[in-house]
Phi, psi and omega in degrees: 000086182286137174287157183237156179287120181286151173287152179283327184090001176204166181284159183300331182268005189290339183263004176301146001270004188287315173231125188282157185299318182295319177298315181297318180296312181294317182299313184282307189278341180250296185296306181297317179299324180292317177299317180301311182300316182288326177294313178301320180293324183290329184257355182299136179059030174238175179290350183272347187286359175246007184257156176283157175304320181300320179293318177297315183296330183295342176228032188295336179296342181271354186249175184288161176299329179298321179287315179298311185288312184281326173297316177297317179299319178294308185294313183302317181290320178301323177287316183304317181300329182289340179269004180249138178207144174281350181276109183289121180199106178254013176283114186273145169305136184303318180294319177296316180300317179297319180293319178297316178296322180296316188263343182234355179096298177216166177299319180295321178294323175300312181298322179295316182290320178294314178301321180295318178298319180293318183292324186268357175297116184289128179068213184278147178166201186219151167252144187224144161254125189238137172260113182282170184298335177271009179078003176293143174261132177224154176251136179212175174222158180225150177279158171053235180247024176290162177208169185290354176276347185279141181292345179273353184273134183293329177252115185246147179162189181267120178291130176240359171196141177213158176224126176282121177244022166296149180299330181296344180281343187213352194292328182299323182263318190254355184050238183269011185268065180305318179302325178293321177296316180298317179298320180294327181306322183296342178281347186233016182286133176271088184292335176297321179292319178301314179296319179302313181291322179297314185286339177272000000 
């Protein structure tokens, strides 16, 4: 059961000027596709080729770095695309808004804390908003292609928002200005998807 490259749901230039078309095209058709190809190769003809990424990640410490890195790269990007939208909408689902206020004080403080986690992630990695098993919301970051579903991650839970802070996600437009890229990200967040994952 080979995994497939998901469609974005929008054109490569749809997020302009916040994320440029060339970055989106390269990120999706080259970087994501490469992780997918290597992940499929790593699990082909093994007991893992019929399992979901979440199931694999729950015991990822038992598997090879090729599975951890490329499986994470495939899954993280497939999730990330769902959090991007050209449709501007910062109206939050009431339940999500209440939870954000409960755990972070205000929506603005949440954005500040998430942005800080993304900016301070050393080297390549991701920032995450995670719903823990007790329904608590927490912000964390991971190196490389790790994620909160992996058994090796100190903060575990269901990702309901993520931001890719690998340089390939922003360097063509923002060069070394990661904070500018993070600021731009808030203009294209698909809050409907965040709410859907939170409520499920």
